[in-house]
NUKOLDO-55800 format. One line per field, with one value per residue: residue number from 1; residue in three letters; x, y, z of N, C-alpha, C, CB in turn. Coordinates in steps of 0.02 Angstrom, whole numbers, plus 50000, padded with zeros to 5 digits. Glycine has a CB too. Layout:
num: [NUM;...] .
residuo: [ALA;...] .
npx: [X;...] .
npy: [Y;...] .
npz: [Z;...] .
capx: [X;...] .
capy: [Y;...] .
capz: [Z;...] .
cpx: [X;...] .
cpy: [Y;...] .
cpz: [Z;...] .
cbpx: [X;...] .
cbpy: [Y;...] .
cbpz: [Z;...] .
END
This chain:
num: [1;2;3;4;5;6;7;8;9;10;11;12;13;14;15;16;17;18;19;20;21;22;23;24;25;26;27;28;29;30;31;32;33;34;35;36;37;38;39;40;41;42;43;44;45;46;47;48;49;50;51;52;53;54;55;56;57;58;59;60;61;62;63;64;65;66;67;68;69;70;71;72;73;74;75;76;77;78;79;80;81;82;83;84;85;86;87;88;89;90;91;92;93;94;95;96;97;98;99;100;101;102;103;104;105;106;107;108;109;110;111;112;113;114;115;116;117;118;119;120;121;122;123;124;125;126;127;128;129;130;131;132;133;134;135;136;137;138;139;140;141;142;143;144;145;146;147;148;149;150;151;152;153;154;155;156;157;158;159;160;161;162;163;164;165;166;167;168;169;170;171;172;173;174;175;176;177;178;179;180;181;182;183;184;185;186;187;188;189;190;191;192;193;194;195;196;197;198;199;200;201;202;203;204;205;206;207;208;209;210;211;212;213;214;215;216;217;218;219;220;221;222;223;224;225;226;227;228;229;230;231;232;233;234;235;236;237;238;239;240;241;242;243;244;245;246;247;248;249;250;251;252;253;254;255;256;257;258;259;260;261;262;263;264;265;266;267;268;269;270;271;272;273;274;275;276;277;278;279;280;281;282;283;284;285;286;287;288;289;290;291;292;293;294;295;296;297;298;299;300;301;302;303;304;305;306;307;308;309;310] .
residuo: [MET;THR;GLU;PHE;GLY;PHE;ILE;ASP;SER;ILE;ARG;ARG;LEU;PHE;ALA;ASP;LEU;ASP;GLY;ASN;GLY;PHE;GLU;ALA;ILE;GLY;ASP;ASP;CYS;THR;VAL;VAL;PRO;VAL;SER;ALA;GLY;GLU;SER;MET;VAL;LEU;THR;CYS;ASP;LEU;LEU;ALA;GLU;GLN;VAL;HIS;PHE;LEU;ARG;ASP;ARG;THR;THR;PRO;TYR;GLU;LEU;GLY;GLY;LYS;SER;LEU;ALA;VAL;ASN;LEU;SER;ASP;VAL;ALA;ALA;MET;GLY;ALA;ALA;PRO;VAL;ALA;THR;LEU;LEU;ALA;LEU;SER;LEU;PRO;ARG;ASP;ALA;THR;ASP;ALA;TRP;ALA;GLU;GLU;PHE;MET;ARG;GLY;TYR;HIS;ASP;MET;SER;LEU;ARG;HIS;GLY;VAL;ALA;LEU;VAL;GLY;GLY;ASP;THR;THR;ALA;SER;ALA;SER;GLY;ILE;VAL;ILE;SER;VAL;THR;ALA;ILE;GLY;ARG;ALA;PRO;SER;GLY;HIS;ILE;LYS;ARG;ARG;SER;ALA;ALA;ARG;ALA;GLY;ASP;ARG;ILE;PHE;VAL;GLY;ASP;VAL;LEU;GLY;ALA;SER;GLY;ALA;GLY;LEU;GLN;ASP;ILE;LEU;ALA;GLY;ARG;ASN;ASP;THR;GLU;ALA;ALA;ARG;ILE;HIS;ARG;ASN;PRO;GLU;PRO;GLN;ILE;ALA;GLU;GLY;ILE;TRP;LEU;GLY;ALA;ARG;THR;GLU;VAL;HIS;ALA;MET;MET;ASP;LEU;SER;ASP;GLY;LEU;ALA;SER;ASP;LEU;ARG;HIS;ILE;LEU;ALA;ALA;SER;GLY;VAL;GLY;ALA;GLU;LEU;ASP;ILE;GLU;CYS;ILE;PRO;ALA;TYR;ALA;ASP;PRO;GLN;GLU;ALA;VAL;CYS;ALA;GLY;GLU;ASP;TYR;LYS;LEU;LEU;LEU;THR;ALA;ASP;PRO;CYS;ARG;ALA;GLU;ARG;LEU;GLN;ALA;ASP;PHE;ARG;ALA;ARG;PHE;GLY;LYS;PRO;LEU;HIS;PRO;VAL;GLY;ARG;ILE;THR;GLU;GLU;ARG;LYS;LEU;ARG;TRP;LEU;LEU;GLY;GLY;LYS;PRO;GLN;PRO;LEU;ASP;TRP;HIS;GLY;PHE;THR;HIS;TYR] .
npx: [49984;50094;50089;50179;50211;50090;50085;50194;50143;50042;50118;50184;50074;50028;50133;50133;50074;50081;50160;50131;50215;50224;50316;50350;50271;50344;50409;50388;50305;50232;50313;50307;50365;50330;50366;50506;50636;50560;50458;50309;50242;50145;50041;49949;49856;49776;49672;49600;49465;49486;49598;49699;49664;49574;49413;49357;49465;49531;49515;49400;49454;49593;49612;49580;49687;49795;49767;49796;49929;50008;50009;50068;50193;50243;50258;50356;50460;50506;50578;50503;50389;50233;50078;49941;49789;49677;49528;49444;49304;49226;49090;49005;48834;48837;48946;48930;48881;48914;49033;49097;49112;49203;49312;49344;49381;49501;49574;49575;49648;49775;49803;49807;49915;50023;50008;49930;49817;49648;49579;49482;49387;49290;49138;49052;48930;48956;48942;48993;49136;49237;49322;49461;49533;49671;49740;49891;49981;50130;50267;50428;50596;50663;50788;50794;50719;50707;50742;50706;50794;50923;51028;51200;51340;51436;51376;51321;51194;51052;50931;50794;50748;50701;50647;50507;50417;50284;50247;50258;50159;50045;50037;50012;49885;49808;49812;49732;49786;49770;49815;49953;50118;50172;50057;49991;50082;50069;49939;49951;50049;50206;50260;50412;50416;50472;50604;50618;50603;50714;50820;50802;50860;50994;51137;51218;51136;51069;50972;50802;50663;50507;50473;50358;50317;50412;50587;50653;50583;50562;50690;50731;50661;50731;50853;50819;50774;50889;50983;51076;51155;51152;51221;51167;51187;51140;51157;51164;51041;50915;50816;50652;50613;50623;50744;50708;50571;50581;50631;50541;50405;50338;50242;50307;50339;50455;50606;50707;50865;51003;51175;51316;51469;51583;51538;51456;51473;51471;51340;51268;51306;51255;51120;51089;51115;51016;50893;50901;50920;50985;51040;51028;51154;51146;51200;51275;51279;51306;51394;51359;51210;51126;51044;51118;51124;51211;51296;51398;51489;51483;51403;51230;51115;50978;50808;50727;50579;50466;50299;50169;50033;49971] .
npy: [50767;50748;50696;50772;50871;50936;50985;51073;51165;51222;51280;51380;51456;51514;51590;51727;51771;51832;51738;51757;51728;51590;51451;51412;51292;51130;51046;50909;50965;51128;51271;51383;51516;51532;51585;51659;51566;51449;51345;51308;51167;51112;50996;50909;50768;50654;50509;50399;50292;50142;50192;50218;50123;49970;49940;49818;49742;49789;49831;49948;50001;49981;50064;50188;50209;50205;50314;50423;50394;50404;50539;50592;50544;50631;50748;50709;50687;50812;50838;50873;50874;50797;50876;50903;50870;50891;50824;50772;50694;50607;50515;50374;50312;50179;50174;50235;50250;50100;50070;50196;50227;50128;50161;50288;50248;50181;50290;50369;50288;50284;50420;50437;50356;50431;50553;50656;50782;50786;50918;50976;50984;50910;50840;50752;50693;50562;50522;50409;50327;50315;50457;50523;50653;50719;50842;50879;50944;51010;51047;51122;51163;51296;51277;51141;51098;51003;51004;50966;51028;51036;50947;50901;50891;50745;50703;50565;50447;50389;50266;50237;50111;49940;49918;49899;49806;49848;49863;49729;49678;49739;49674;49545;49565;49602;49482;49407;49359;49395;49380;49381;49424;49534;49592;49633;49731;49823;49869;49925;50039;50088;50232;50327;50413;50453;50435;50530;50652;50644;50639;50764;50846;50826;50898;50855;50796;50834;50848;50786;50674;50582;50413;50386;50365;50280;50244;50263;50366;50464;50503;50577;50696;50760;50774;50859;50973;51010;51027;50929;50767;50584;50427;50265;50116;49963;49842;49877;49918;49898;49776;49708;49599;49587;49689;49786;49803;49854;49984;50043;50020;50092;50174;50142;50230;50261;50344;50448;50514;50631;50650;50728;50667;50654;50638;50533;50399;50412;50459;50344;50253;50314;50317;50179;50149;50224;50180;50044;49981;49976;50120;50133;50143;50190;50250;50393;50574;50666;50785;50790;50804;50682;50525;50379;50203;50079;49923;49812;49914;49961;50059;50036;50007;50060;50110;50146;50190;50260;50254;50340;50455;50500] .
npz: [48950;49087;49260;49338;49249;49243;49375;49368;49277;49354;49454;49380;49337;49455;49496;49495;49609;49776;49901;50033;50140;50139;50076;49904;49790;49783;49876;49995;50088;50111;50185;50322;50420;50594;50714;50799;50746;50729;50625;50530;50444;50304;50220;50091;50043;49931;49928;49821;49782;49689;49630;49728;49820;49845;49889;49926;49961;50070;50242;50318;50436;50419;50308;50360;50450;50359;50275;50356;50392;50273;50251;50367;50344;50246;50320;50414;50326;50301;50411;50519;50661;50665;50709;50696;50602;50461;50396;50252;50183;50053;50028;49961;49968;50014;50097;50216;50389;50468;50397;50387;50523;50564;50483;50538;50665;50639;50591;50704;50796;50737;50743;50883;50913;50865;50926;50866;50832;50771;50692;50612;50455;50322;50259;50130;50011;49890;49719;49667;49697;49849;49913;49991;50081;50160;50261;50331;50469;50533;50649;50674;50727;50633;50575;50563;50456;50310;50138;49964;49880;49928;49906;49875;49765;49783;49900;50000;49963;50045;50098;50209;50246;50202;50033;49922;49974;49986;49852;49809;49890;49837;49714;49760;49818;49706;49642;49720;49837;49985;50115;50135;50199;50131;50074;50189;50233;50129;50150;50274;50299;50373;50412;50429;50552;50680;50643;50541;50610;50694;50600;50545;50638;50618;50559;50456;50365;50213;50091;50092;50075;50065;50010;49898;49766;49719;49717;49595;49533;49633;49679;49570;49586;49689;49623;49517;49586;49654;49556;49515;49484;49495;49550;49566;49654;49609;49674;49806;49847;49964;49940;49952;49877;49721;49639;49539;49561;49688;49669;49584;49615;49720;49856;49977;50080;50151;50205;50102;50079;50071;50119;50198;50142;50221;50348;50347;50392;50532;50545;50502;50602;50718;50686;50683;50817;50878;50820;50801;50678;50509;50414;50247;50127;49959;49848;49766;49753;49605;49500;49365;49276;49276;49301;49344;49335;49420;49410;49484;49482;49353;49226;49185;49051;49088;49102;49215;49301;49422;49492;49405;49394;49277] .
capx: [50018;50112;50070;50223;50203;50030;50105;50237;50100;50008;50169;50195;50013;50020;50196;50124;50040;50122;50150;50111;50259;50228;50361;50316;50263;50407;50431;50335;50260;50251;50341;50296;50390;50276;50396;50579;50669;50515;50417;50254;50239;50078;50037;49882;49858;49713;49667;49538;49447;49506;49664;49744;49642;49515;49374;49343;49528;49559;49462;49395;49500;49660;49613;49582;49755;49839;49753;49834;50001;50044;50017;50118;50258;50266;50281;50419;50511;50532;50612;50456;50345;50162;50040;49868;49765;49608;49506;49385;49280;49170;49069;48942;48785;48853;49005;48914;48863;48964;49097;49126;49132;49264;49365;49364;49417;49570;49606;49585;49701;49838;49813;49827;49983;50074;49993;49910;49746;49604;49554;49432;49380;49226;49109;49003;48910;48989;48898;49024;49181;49261;49379;49486;49583;49698;49789;49932;50017;50185;50309;50498;50643;50673;50851;50788;50680;50745;50710;50732;50842;50985;51079;51262;51384;51477;51335;51299;51121;51028;50860;50786;50724;50692;50599;50475;50368;50217;50234;50245;50094;49992;50031;49978;49814;49776;49807;49687;49823;49761;49840;50025;50153;50178;49990;49979;50124;50039;49878;49967;50116;50237;50303;50468;50403;50525;50667;50620;50615;50784;50864;50796;50906;51063;51160;51251;51084;51056;50905;50764;50593;50485;50467;50288;50309;50467;50653;50672;50551;50568;50757;50735;50637;50788;50904;50796;50771;50957;51025;51131;51140;51164;51236;51137;51215;51084;51172;51159;50972;50886;50754;50611;50617;50655;50771;50670;50509;50599;50643;50489;50336;50309;50203;50346;50337;50517;50642;50762;50903;51073;51212;51387;51507;51633;51505;51405;51482;51445;51267;51245;51316;51208;51052;51081;51111;50952;50833;50912;50920;51033;51025;51057;51185;51128;51233;51303;51259;51358;51384;51326;51138;51098;51037;51150;51116;51273;51297;51468;51526;51477;51338;51183;51068;50912;50765;50678;50540;50416;50228;50144;49959;49946] .
capy: [50799;50704;50721;50826;50925;50973;51023;51129;51217;51255;51323;51439;51496;51550;51623;51799;51787;51835;51679;51776;51696;51518;51432;51392;51221;51097;50998;50867;51012;51199;51293;51454;51532;51551;51623;51661;51501;51392;51346;51261;51136;51089;50955;50882;50709;50621;50438;50388;50222;50112;50218;50206;50066;49930;49936;49749;49709;49819;49847;50021;50018;49987;50122;50248;50217;50219;50382;50469;50377;50428;50611;50603;50530;50692;50795;50684;50694;50880;50845;50905;50831;50810;50897;50906;50856;50903;50767;50780;50630;50604;50446;50351;50291;50114;50178;50273;50211;50055;50077;50260;50222;50088;50202;50339;50215;50171;50356;50390;50250;50308;50486;50428;50326;50481;50614;50705;50799;50801;50985;51002;50949;50916;50778;50762;50633;50546;50486;50346;50298;50351;50501;50543;50705;50735;50896;50867;51003;50994;51102;51105;51219;51313;51248;51068;51084;50975;51017;50928;51068;51045;50896;50929;50842;50709;50676;50496;50439;50337;50252;50222;50042;49896;49944;49852;49762;49872;49845;49657;49668;49757;49620;49490;49583;49598;49411;49374;49334;49451;49366;49376;49477;49593;49622;49668;49791;49871;49898;49956;50066;50113;50288;50337;50478;50467;50440;50594;50704;50636;50658;50835;50879;50811;50948;50823;50777;50892;50843;50729;50667;50513;50373;50368;50343;50236;50276;50282;50430;50513;50532;50626;50760;50790;50793;50918;51031;51028;51038;50881;50700;50532;50358;50218;50049;49916;49789;49904;49936;49847;49756;49656;49541;49604;49757;49833;49818;49895;50054;50068;50006;50146;50166;50117;50281;50263;50406;50455;50573;50638;50673;50744;50605;50652;50623;50482;50340;50429;50460;50275;50222;50344;50294;50111;50150;50253;50145;49972;49956;50016;50171;50098;50183;50162;50285;50459;50630;50686;50851;50780;50801;50620;50469;50319;50141;50042;49854;49794;49974;49978;50087;49991;50044;50050;50169;50131;50246;50240;50262;50406;50453;50515] .
capz: [49006;49142;49326;49362;49201;49266;49435;49346;49247;49410;49486;49337;49336;49518;49514;49501;49672;49836;49942;50101;50188;50127;50022;49842;49775;49764;49926;50023;50123;50110;50249;50341;50487;50639;50769;50792;50750;50721;50564;50521;50378;50287;50160;50077;50000;49914;49914;49783;49771;49625;49611;49784;49861;49825;49950;49945;49978;50131;50291;50330;50489;50389;50264;50403;50473;50302;50251;50398;50392;50214;50259;50419;50313;50212;50371;50441;50275;50305;50474;50566;50701;50650;50768;50685;50534;50440;50357;50210;50158;50007;50037;49931;50017;50043;50139;50275;50448;50497;50362;50406;50593;50568;50454;50586;50720;50616;50587;50774;50828;50709;50772;50953;50914;50851;50961;50816;50841;50714;50711;50566;50392;50287;50233;50078;49977;49827;49672;49648;49745;49908;49905;50057;50078;50226;50268;50391;50493;50578;50673;50684;50724;50562;50552;50553;50396;50255;50073;49908;49843;49967;49891;49849;49733;49830;49953;49999;49959;50090;50109;50279;50260;50144;49984;49875;50005;49970;49782;49807;49922;49789;49666;49795;49826;49640;49624;49767;49895;50031;50182;50137;50236;50089;50068;50253;50233;50082;50179;50338;50295;50434;50395;50474;50582;50729;50607;50505;50659;50716;50544;50536;50684;50599;50511;50399;50318;50169;50061;50115;50056;50075;49949;49885;49697;49701;49716;49527;49517;49687;49680;49516;49612;49724;49574;49480;49630;49675;49498;49518;49460;49545;49533;49613;49650;49612;49722;49874;49862;50008;49907;49984;49833;49657;49640;49497;49597;49746;49651;49539;49633;49759;49917;50034;50132;50188;50193;50054;50100;50052;50178;50192;50140;50274;50411;50332;50434;50598;50539;50500;50668;50765;50666;50706;50890;50898;50796;50799;50610;50470;50363;50190;50074;49893;49793;49781;49712;49558;49468;49300;49289;49250;49348;49317;49373;49418;49432;49486;49467;49282;49208;49152;49008;49117;49103;49267;49327;49470;49477;49385;49390;49210] .
cpx: [50033;50089;50113;50227;50144;50048;50149;50194;50062;50057;50180;50134;50007;50082;50188;50089;50090;50107;50132;50152;50267;50277;50321;50312;50332;50433;50373;50283;50280;50272;50325;50323;50331;50301;50470;50608;50624;50471;50361;50258;50169;50081;49966;49889;49787;49722;49599;49527;49461;49572;49715;49725;49582;49475;49362;49406;49562;49502;49458;49442;49571;49664;49614;49652;49803;49829;49792;49909;50038;50053;50068;50188;50286;50292;50349;50476;50540;50572;50569;50416;50272;50124;49965;49852;49695;49590;49443;49368;49222;49149;49005;48897;48803;48917;48993;48901;48922;49032;49133;49150;49197;49324;49390;49399;49489;49608;49621;49645;49770;49854;49838;49898;50037;50059;49972;49835;49711;49567;49503;49428;49312;49203;49057;48985;48950;48941;48928;49069;49199;49321;49397;49539;49605;49747;49826;49974;50071;50223;50380;50539;50660;50737;50849;50751;50726;50706;50743;50790;50911;51039;51140;51303;51431;51438;51325;51223;51102;50953;50852;50764;50721;50637;50568;50423;50297;50198;50219;50177;50036;49982;49996;49903;49777;49768;49763;49721;49824;49793;49915;50055;50156;50111;49974;50019;50094;49979;49893;50038;50140;50284;50355;50464;50457;50592;50673;50635;50688;50832;50860;50845;50979;51086;51194;51200;51065;50985;50869;50693;50571;50473;50394;50279;50365;50532;50671;50641;50566;50638;50764;50708;50692;50839;50883;50797;50840;51004;51086;51110;51155;51186;51207;51165;51159;51095;51165;51087;50940;50817;50718;50614;50657;50681;50731;50604;50524;50607;50586;50418;50302;50270;50241;50342;50396;50556;50699;50799;50973;51110;51285;51429;51558;51603;51455;51412;51457;51369;51239;51250;51266;51136;51040;51074;51044;50893;50841;50909;50964;51000;51063;51088;51172;51162;51262;51277;51319;51343;51347;51252;51105;51091;51065;51138;51180;51262;51369;51513;51521;51408;51295;51133;50995;50872;50708;50644;50488;50345;50213;50069;49934;49992] .
cpy: [50747;50735;50781;50883;50968;51015;51082;51184;51255;51303;51387;51485;51540;51587;51698;51820;51786;51773;51693;51739;51622;51505;51405;51316;51191;51046;50955;50909;51083;51219;51366;51465;51555;51590;51624;51592;51441;51401;51295;51232;51109;51049;50928;50824;50681;50546;50426;50313;50202;50141;50202;50146;50033;49916;49864;49710;49738;49835;49923;50043;50027;50050;50187;50262;50236;50291;50433;50457;50407;50503;50628;50590;50591;50743;50774;50692;50764;50890;50873;50852;50847;50827;50896;50888;50883;50847;50784;50712;50640;50531;50430;50322;50225;50115;50224;50225;50167;50063;50141;50258;50183;50125;50253;50308;50202;50236;50381;50354;50269;50378;50481;50402;50379;50549;50671;50719;50806;50865;51014;50961;50960;50847;50796;50695;50624;50507;50419;50321;50343;50395;50528;50596;50723;50793;50885;50929;50981;51056;51077;51168;51233;51283;51173;51050;51060;50984;50975;50964;51073;50993;50928;50873;50811;50679;50601;50495;50380;50327;50224;50151;50003;49923;49887;49807;49783;49854;49771;49641;49685;49702;49559;49504;49576;49526;49372;49345;49390;49442;49359;49433;49541;49629;49661;49733;49845;49906;49938;49985;50093;50170;50300;50406;50497;50476;50507;50652;50703;50659;50733;50874;50869;50859;50917;50798;50839;50890;50782;50732;50597;50479;50351;50340;50297;50275;50301;50349;50482;50544;50585;50694;50796;50814;50856;50980;51056;51042;50992;50816;50649;50468;50314;50149;49998;49864;49812;49920;49881;49826;49701;49592;49560;49676;49807;49851;49864;49968;50084;50064;50061;50124;50132;50165;50275;50326;50398;50519;50573;50669;50685;50680;50599;50633;50566;50421;50353;50431;50390;50242;50249;50323;50223;50108;50176;50211;50070;49941;50001;50071;50148;50146;50151;50197;50351;50511;50651;50755;50844;50767;50741;50571;50407;50261;50101;49970;49831;49852;49998;50005;50036;50032;50034;50116;50156;50194;50218;50253;50333;50401;50464;50483] .
cpz: [49060;49207;49346;49312;49220;49328;49416;49315;49300;49443;49446;49338;49398;49540;49523;49565;49730;49879;50013;50154;50180;50070;49963;49837;49758;49813;49949;50059;50104;50180;50260;50410;50531;50700;50757;50800;50741;50659;50568;50451;50367;50223;50152;50028;49990;49908;49881;49772;49698;49599;49665;49826;49829;49888;49973;49964;50040;50178;50299;50386;50462;50346;50304;50427;50417;50277;50290;50391;50333;50215;50312;50392;50279;50263;50399;50391;50271;50369;50529;50604;50684;50714;50758;50613;50524;50392;50318;50180;50110;50002;49999;49985;50051;50085;50199;50333;50470;50463;50385;50479;50601;50538;50505;50647;50702;50613;50658;50805;50802;50736;50844;50958;50906;50883;50916;50822;50773;50731;50663;50503;50361;50267;50180;50047;49912;49783;49652;49704;49803;49888;49974;50047;50148;50219;50334;50405;50541;50599;50682;50693;50651;50534;50541;50489;50340;50190;50019;49873;49874;49953;49859;49817;49784;49887;49944;49998;50003;50083;50179;50296;50196;50099;49944;49906;49987;49898;49774;49838;49876;49738;49697;49800;49759;49617;49673;49828;49948;50099;50186;50178;50195;50081;50132;50255;50187;50113;50243;50337;50362;50415;50449;50507;50632;50694;50571;50552;50681;50662;50531;50580;50667;50544;50450;50347;50278;50141;50088;50087;50072;50008;49941;49815;49674;49696;49647;49506;49570;49691;49626;49539;49650;49674;49537;49524;49649;49617;49496;49485;49514;49511;49587;49601;49661;49666;49795;49894;49905;49983;49946;49943;49770;49658;49598;49531;49656;49729;49609;49567;49673;49820;49974;50093;50180;50167;50143;50072;50071;50112;50160;50193;50196;50342;50404;50378;50505;50599;50540;50568;50719;50750;50692;50782;50914;50880;50789;50730;50567;50428;50301;50139;50006;49835;49815;49732;49669;49529;49402;49311;49255;49308;49314;49365;49364;49442;49428;49468;49395;49266;49170;49111;49030;49116;49152;49292;49376;49445;49454;49375;49319;49159] .
cbpx: [49976;50187;50075;50293;50195;49973;50143;50289;50051;49981;50236;50210;49952;49999;50248;50084;49982;50109;50212;50037;50235;50159;50412;50351;50213;50458;50462;50364;50264;50191;50418;50220;50445;50238;50378;50610;50703;50471;50459;50185;50292;50029;50088;49835;49904;49684;49675;49540;49373;49451;49661;49748;49626;49536;49307;49308;49576;49601;49476;49323;49500;49676;49552;49535;49779;49827;49678;49812;50009;50007;49950;50104;50251;50208;50229;50412;50483;50474;50672;50409;50358;50130;50061;49841;49767;49600;49494;49398;49260;49189;49059;48956;48716;48860;49065;48852;48802;48940;49087;49077;49076;49254;49340;49303;49382;49571;49560;49522;49690;49836;49747;49779;49989;50080;50051;49929;49740;49554;49612;49446;49392;49233;49077;49028;48834;49055;48885;49065;49243;49280;49364;49514;49556;49733;49756;49977;49968;50232;50281;50525;50708;50675;50903;50751;50641;50761;50714;50676;50815;50970;51051;51302;51425;51529;51267;51327;51097;51046;50830;50738;50655;50675;50634;50525;50377;50211;50292;50300;50090;50009;50099;50008;49807;49817;49877;49651;49898;49689;49807;50055;50224;50206;49936;49998;50196;50018;49828;49961;50119;50276;50261;50535;50335;50529;50674;50555;50569;50799;50846;50726;50893;51070;51207;51294;51021;51107;50910;50762;50582;50421;50515;50244;50307;50453;50705;50650;50477;50551;50810;50696;50575;50819;50915;50726;50732;50985;51048;51153;51180;51101;51314;51060;51273;51073;51242;51201;50930;50881;50769;50538;50546;50605;50843;50656;50476;50663;50707;50491;50333;50264;50141;50418;50271;50559;50670;50736;50906;51082;51207;51409;51543;51668;51471;51410;51556;51474;51246;51285;51388;51214;51044;51140;51168;50944;50814;50862;50847;51071;51046;51005;51261;51054;51184;51381;51234;51365;51451;51359;51105;51142;50963;51226;51053;51327;51250;51482;51597;51492;51347;51146;51076;50917;50737;50712;50505;50427;50185;50179;49930;49942] .
cbpy: [50857;50690;50666;50798;50899;50924;50977;51103;51185;51204;51285;51418;51451;51502;51610;51825;51738;51900;51638;51763;51709;51489;51379;51421;51210;51147;51034;50816;51002;51243;51281;51473;51587;51490;51592;51710;51495;51383;51334;51294;51078;51149;50897;50937;50655;50650;50394;50425;50209;50124;50295;50267;50088;49863;49970;49713;49712;49882;49813;50040;49963;49926;50122;50240;50154;50170;50396;50463;50302;50408;50644;50558;50473;50724;50799;50611;50674;50930;50887;50953;50842;50748;50967;50976;50780;50974;50706;50833;50583;50634;50431;50298;50284;50062;50204;50320;50168;49983;50079;50316;50189;50020;50238;50379;50149;50139;50406;50377;50175;50308;50527;50380;50274;50490;50634;50680;50865;50741;51033;51074;50875;50962;50735;50812;50634;50507;50528;50354;50277;50302;50560;50482;50768;50673;50966;50805;51054;50944;51131;51064;51203;51389;51263;51038;51147;50900;51091;50913;51137;51045;50841;50963;50875;50754;50711;50457;50428;50354;50203;50267;50043;49823;49993;49810;49762;49947;49864;49619;49707;49823;49600;49480;49654;49636;49380;49319;49312;49464;49305;49377;49454;49574;49568;49623;49774;49835;49844;49905;50122;50057;50352;50328;50479;50411;50383;50606;50697;50563;50619;50857;50855;50737;50996;50766;50747;50894;50839;50726;50684;50511;50312;50429;50402;50200;50227;50228;50422;50481;50477;50602;50749;50740;50736;50906;51014;50973;51109;50868;50684;50520;50347;50217;50039;49883;49763;49965;49948;49874;49731;49680;49515;49595;49757;49802;49753;49869;50061;50029;49942;50186;50127;50106;50276;50199;50432;50456;50577;50682;50621;50793;50598;50720;50684;50460;50319;50496;50497;50235;50234;50420;50297;50067;50193;50321;50173;49939;49953;49970;50245;50054;50191;50164;50296;50456;50690;50634;50885;50722;50865;50590;50459;50331;50101;50076;49809;49737;49963;49917;50150;49947;50022;50023;50185;50093;50287;50274;50245;50431;50506;50592] .
cbpz: [49034;49144;49379;49375;49130;49283;49484;49295;49197;49461;49493;49265;49331;49572;49461;49441;49684;49876;49940;50112;50256;50110;50047;49782;49717;49753;49985;50070;50201;50085;50251;50337;50484;50662;50839;50843;50813;50783;50503;50534;50371;50281;50163;50048;50029;49849;49978;49715;49788;49574;49600;49827;49933;49788;49940;49890;49920;50115;50359;50347;50544;50346;50217;50461;50505;50245;50254;50470;50393;50151;50275;50480;50262;50172;50428;50461;50208;50303;50466;50529;50777;50616;50787;50702;50519;50406;50402;50155;50217;49936;50111;49876;49985;49989;50099;50263;50433;50491;50285;50396;50635;50533;50390;50609;50739;50548;50550;50815;50818;50632;50770;50987;50859;50776;51001;50743;50880;50698;50717;50548;50402;50224;50290;50024;49961;49839;49610;49582;49712;49964;49855;50098;50041;50258;50264;50382;50526;50545;50739;50625;50765;50554;50601;50612;50374;50268;50055;49859;49834;50039;49845;49906;49675;49858;49955;50060;49885;50163;50054;50307;50296;50167;49937;49843;50081;49981;49739;49845;49985;49754;49640;49865;49854;49589;49623;49733;49876;50040;50208;50066;50256;50020;50055;50312;50211;50018;50194;50395;50242;50471;50384;50437;50616;50781;50557;50470;50720;50735;50481;50551;50754;50576;50544;50422;50355;50113;49983;50193;49981;50118;49950;49895;49651;49636;49741;49478;49510;49753;49669;49455;49658;49773;49524;49453;49693;49717;49496;49591;49397;49587;49525;49605;49702;49545;49711;49881;49797;50081;49836;49991;49813;49599;49616;49428;49621;49777;49613;49475;49672;49716;49902;50014;50170;50176;50258;49980;50176;49988;50234;50248;50073;50280;50439;50260;50435;50622;50476;50449;50693;50763;50589;50683;50918;50867;50731;50841;50581;50423;50386;50156;50086;49884;49736;49778;49755;49501;49457;49262;49266;49194;49369;49306;49350;49460;49388;49440;49483;49239;49165;49205;48935;49189;49031;49325;49270;49535;49538;49321;49436;49199] .
END
């Protein structure tokens, strides 16, 4: 069973239960209306030692900040502003006391930076490695919420920043090069929170999500949810180094979105004026339900995919 096959089986198993106002599984966050014109979004992510991080290659302060940052990225990808989190920690005996205090200091400083309260959680002992679970909560005007299912044929596809630095950093870390720029980026992701909130307010933006498993995999979630296909121009992908690594490596936590082609140039200009950097066009949405890779305008026989847990 693949990771997303498992998720699909869970979705089917629970389809007979009333969602009590919450949207079903399928986006970066679930959504529930909380008042006239406003909605709350909620998401939960796990980080497990030896899967998402190596304890001897990252400081507890960095890990505390990253644990929160990757969850805030999901909230921003819905076009919402993060407001609160819950934190659950399972810690082995050698990660209590000084390690735990430094982890919480990193989590606190990231919370303070984005004005996000820690409002609850849980702690327990672990017989082996560290496990971190964060639940992030956000709010937004209901009309600003962006979903994976809203892409339309003809839309331009954009990414919010350069891709592949985190993947290159992981390779540096595994090779013992812990002090490179890419290694630092991998340990200290910068999710596009302000950008996500701003893009949520733009009506020309249709579908949006964040890039956690790599463009090659994450775009497929938008395509499946929207019932469309896409063409990606390899030469347009803003790669940190290698284009394949940029679309396959994952953990960039940058935004992926589709937008009305008639208003795409204005969106790009306004984004640059607001954030001082470009919104990168990388392809377009098509009616044919396939993902095609183009080089020099010609289809390439590539079967690129991003990270998968199973």
